[in-house]
N, C-alpha and C positions, 0 to 999 in steps of 0.2 A: 539391430537398428536403433537409433535414439530418435525422440521426438523431433528433434532438429533435423536429423537426416530425412525423415519422412516428410516434414512439413506439418506434421500433426500438432494440434495443441497440448500442452502438458497436462497430465491428469490432476484431478484434485482441485481444479479451478485456479491453479498457480499462475501468476502472471509472468509473461516473457519479458526480457530485457527491452524488447522493441515496444511492448505495451507500456511498461513503466516509463520509458524515456517519452512516450507521447502523452503523458497525462498533463492535465492543466495545472495551473498554479496551485490551486487547492482541490483536494478531493473529499468525498464523503467518507465516513467512517466504514461503510461496507467495502468502498474500493480500497481504503487503506488496510483494513483488515485482510482482504484477499492478497494485497501484494506482501503482507506480512506472513500470510499462511494461517490466519486465524479466522474464525467465523465471526459473523456480525454480532451475535449475542456476546461472545466472549470479548470482543473489541469493546463494546459498550460497557461490560463488567469492568474491564481494566480501566476505563475511562472514568467510570464512577468511583473507583478505588485509587484513583490518581497514580496508576501504575502502568499506563499506555505508553510504550517505548518511544513515542514521538509527541511533541507538543501538539495540543489541539486548541482550536479557536472557537470559543463558543460565540455564535452570532444569532441572538434572539433565540429561537427554539431549534436551531440548527448547529451541528458541530462539523467543523471542517478541518483538515489535516493539510498542513503545507507540505507540498510534494517534494521540495528542496530538502527538508528535514527527513522525509520518508526515504528518499534517495540515500541520504547520509547514513541512517539507521542501516539501510541494506547494503551499504559499501559500494555504491555505485556513483557517488558524487563526482567523481573525475571524469566520468563518461559524459556528464552533461554540461561540463564547461566549454 
């Protein structure tokens, strides 16, 4: 049985399609990393090295990630239109 069939959450903190589609317009780096399957520290390292796979928005001391661009990288942009 799969996690979908049992209704259980996927392992390793991965986000379900339902969770991804319910995200607000922008998310924090931790949430974006979780959606991409990478940890918080690695996500910030990629941002520092300018190799994060999604455009980020530096807003004061906060970094936000546009959800629509996150969806595009994950290949689910058609599902949100």
